[in-house]
C-alpha positions as CSV (number, residue, x, y, z in Angstrom):
1,M,-11.2,-7.0,-45.7
2,K,-14.3,-4.5,-45.1
3,R,-15.7,-7.0,-43.3
4,A,-13.1,-8.0,-41.0
5,M,-12.8,-4.0,-40.1
6,K,-16.2,-3.9,-39.5
7,K,-16.0,-6.6,-37.5
8,R,-13.1,-5.1,-35.3
9,A,-15.0,-1.8,-34.9
10,K,-18.0,-3.9,-33.5
11,I,-15.9,-5.5,-31.0
12,L,-14.1,-2.3,-30.2
13,F,-17.5,-0.5,-29.7
14,A,-18.5,-3.3,-27.7
15,A,-15.6,-3.0,-25.5
16,G,-16.0,0.7,-25.2
17,V,-19.2,0.2,-23.9
18,V,-18.9,-2.5,-21.4
19,C,-16.0,-0.5,-19.8
20,V,-18.5,3.1,-19.7
21,L,-20.6,0.8,-18.3
22,F,-18.7,-1.2,-15.9
23,L,-17.2,2.3,-14.8
24,L,-20.6,4.1,-14.3
25,A,-21.2,1.0,-12.0
26,S,-18.5,1.3,-9.9
27,I,-18.9,4.7,-9.4
28,G,-22.5,4.3,-8.2
29,Y,-21.5,1.4,-6.0
30,A,-18.7,3.6,-4.7
31,V,-21.0,6.7,-4.2
32,T,-23.7,4.1,-2.5
33,Y,-21.6,1.9,-0.6
34,N,-18.3,3.0,-0.5
35,E,-18.5,6.4,0.5
36,S,-17.8,7.8,-2.3
37,R,-14.4,6.4,-1.9
38,L,-12.0,7.4,-5.6
39,V,-14.6,9.1,-6.9
40,V,-14.1,12.7,-4.7
41,P,-10.7,13.8,-4.2
42,M,-9.5,12.4,-0.6
43,D,-6.4,12.6,1.5
44,L,-3.8,10.2,0.1
45,S,-1.9,10.1,3.3
46,A,-5.0,8.9,5.2
47,Y,-5.8,6.3,2.5
48,E,-6.0,2.5,3.4
49,F,-6.9,0.4,0.7
50,T,-10.2,-1.6,1.1
51,I,-11.4,-4.5,-0.7
52,K,-14.6,-2.3,-1.4
53,D,-12.1,-0.1,-3.4
54,L,-11.4,-2.7,-6.1
55,P,-14.1,-2.0,-8.2
56,M,-13.3,1.5,-9.2
57,I,-9.3,0.6,-9.6
58,V,-10.0,-2.2,-12.0
59,S,-12.9,0.0,-14.0
60,V,-10.2,2.9,-14.6
61,T,-7.6,0.3,-14.9
62,L,-9.9,-1.3,-17.8
63,V,-10.8,2.6,-19.4
64,T,-7.0,3.1,-19.5
65,V,-6.4,0.2,-21.4
66,Y,-9.3,0.2,-23.4
67,V,-8.0,3.7,-24.6
68,C,-4.5,2.4,-25.7
69,A,-5.7,-0.7,-27.1
70,V,-8.0,1.7,-29.6
71,V,-5.1,3.7,-30.4
72,V,-2.8,0.8,-31.4
73,V,-5.4,-1.2,-33.1
74,I,-6.1,1.9,-35.5
75,S,-2.4,2.2,-36.2
76,V,-2.1,-1.2,-37.1
77,T,-5.3,-1.0,-39.1
78,D,-3.8,2.1,-40.9
79,R,-0.6,0.0,-41.6
80,K,-2.3,-1.9,-44.4
81,K,-2.5,1.0,-46.5
82,L,-0.2,2.2,-48.7
83,V,0.8,5.1,-47.0
84,T,0.9,6.3,-43.5
85,R,-2.5,7.8,-42.0
86,R,-2.2,11.6,-41.9
87,V,-1.9,12.8,-38.0
88,D,-1.7,16.5,-36.6
89,P,1.4,16.4,-34.8
90,R,-0.5,18.7,-32.2
91,L,-2.0,15.7,-30.9
92,G,1.4,15.1,-29.3
93,F,-0.1,17.9,-26.7
94,L,-3.0,15.0,-25.4
95,G,0.4,13.5,-23.7
96,F,0.3,16.4,-21.1
97,L,-2.9,14.7,-19.8
98,G,-0.4,12.1,-18.4
99,F,-0.3,14.8,-15.7
100,L,-3.3,13.9,-14.3
101,G,-1.9,11.1,-13.0
102,F,-0.5,13.1,-10.3
103,Q,-3.8,13.4,-9.2
104,G,-3.4,9.8,-7.0
105,F,-1.4,11.8,-4.5
106,Q,-4.9,13.6,-3.4
107,T,-7.8,11.2,-5.0
108,G,-6.2,7.9,-4.4
109,P,-4.6,5.1,-6.6
110,A,-7.2,4.7,-9.2
111,A,-5.4,8.3,-10.9
112,F,-2.1,7.0,-11.5
113,V,-3.0,4.9,-14.5
114,R,-3.5,8.2,-16.1
115,F,0.5,8.2,-16.4
116,A,-0.4,6.1,-19.5
117,F,-1.2,9.0,-21.4
118,F,1.8,10.5,-21.6
119,G,2.3,7.8,-24.4
120,F,0.2,10.2,-26.2
121,F,3.2,12.5,-27.0
122,G,4.1,9.9,-29.8
123,F,1.6,11.3,-32.2
124,F,4.3,14.6,-32.2
125,F,6.3,12.0,-34.3
126,E,3.7,10.3,-35.9
127,G,2.5,13.3,-37.6
128,K,6.0,14.0,-38.7
129,M,5.9,10.8,-40.3
130,S,2.6,10.9,-42.0
131,G,1.5,10.7,-45.6
132,I,4.6,9.0,-46.3
133,L,5.0,5.7,-48.6
134,M,5.3,2.6,-46.5
135,D,7.8,0.6,-48.5
136,E,9.9,-1.9,-47.2
137,R,12.6,0.2,-45.5
138,Y,9.8,1.8,-43.4
139,V,7.8,-1.6,-42.4
140,E,11.6,-2.8,-41.4
141,N,12.3,-0.1,-39.3
142,R,8.9,0.2,-38.0
143,T,9.3,-3.5,-36.7
144,R,12.5,-2.8,-35.1
145,A,10.9,0.2,-33.0
146,Q,8.1,-1.5,-32.0
147,L,10.3,-4.4,-30.8
148,N,12.7,-2.1,-28.7
149,A,9.6,0.1,-27.4
150,H,8.6,-3.2,-26.2
151,K,11.6,-4.9,-24.7
152,A,11.7,-0.8,-22.9
153,A,8.2,-1.7,-21.5
154,V,9.2,-4.9,-20.2
155,N,12.3,-3.9,-18.4
156,I,10.5,-1.0,-16.8
157,I,8.0,-3.6,-15.5
158,F,10.9,-6.0,-14.5
159,A,13.2,-2.8,-13.0
160,G,10.0,-1.8,-11.1
161,L,9.1,-5.1,-9.5
162,I,12.5,-5.5,-8.0
163,V,13.0,-2.0,-7.0
164,F,9.3,-2.1,-5.4
165,G,9.3,-5.8,-4.3
166,G,10.2,-4.4,-0.9
167,F,6.7,-3.1,-0.6
168,L,5.0,-6.4,-0.9
169,G,4.4,-6.6,2.5
170,N,1.9,-3.3,2.4
171,V,-0.5,-4.1,-0.2
172,E,-1.7,-0.2,-0.1
173,C,2.0,0.6,-1.3
174,A,2.2,-2.1,-3.4
175,L,-0.6,-1.7,-5.3
176,I,0.7,1.9,-6.0
177,A,3.8,1.1,-7.2
178,F,2.4,-1.5,-9.2
179,E,-0.2,0.9,-11.2
180,I,2.6,3.7,-11.6
181,V,5.1,1.2,-12.9
182,V,2.8,-0.4,-15.4
183,A,1.6,3.0,-16.0
184,F,4.5,4.2,-17.0
185,A,5.1,1.4,-19.1
186,V,2.5,1.9,-21.6
187,A,3.5,5.2,-21.9
188,I,7.2,4.1,-22.9
189,D,5.7,1.9,-25.1
190,L,3.5,3.6,-27.3
191,F,6.0,6.5,-27.2
192,L,9.0,4.8,-27.7
193,G,7.7,3.2,-31.0
194,E,6.7,6.2,-32.7
195,Y,9.7,8.0,-31.4
196,L,12.2,5.4,-32.4
197,L,10.9,5.1,-35.7
198,Y,11.2,9.0,-36.7
199,Q,14.7,8.2,-36.0
200,Y,15.5,5.7,-37.6
201,D,13.9,7.1,-40.8
202,Q,15.7,10.5,-40.3
203,D,19.2,8.2,-40.1
204,D,18.3,6.2,-43.2
205,Q,17.5,9.4,-45.1
206,E,21.1,11.1,-44.0
207,R,22.7,8.0,-45.1
């Protein structure tokens, strides 16, 4: 098991290095060949999507997905222990980083992926479940909570495609709408999984 954990850590580290290098390369490309678009603040009302914007958009998206993946992998790894990991509920304040997503209205669509950070509010509820025994009831509740969270995230994406389907004729609006919907879906998935688990546990204790 230790060997598997070391291998997983190496993979995560390598993926993190790749994401950071790609982000740095995208910034360098934008500064050198794309007039620093999406790197420095810009007026979104005058923004028009160009193919040169793709490196920055893709790199920022990859970094956000990587951060969320690390959180999920750590959570899955700790689940193999007999007790839940100890988390300070105050880490839930990291969820306020999600408000950085509103910078997208000033700097460009690449910033909208930061809405996914709202999912870190889930640390608050995970902290309330720190150090408890992971018995069959807990495992069953976690599985049910994660399943419902995944369903909610998928429903948000599906509803977003329907609601914003009319923007498909406008590449800029379609890109912005897609990023916002996916970012919020990721945030809901992360947050709702921990919130529902806490609620299910409280319901069981009241019975």
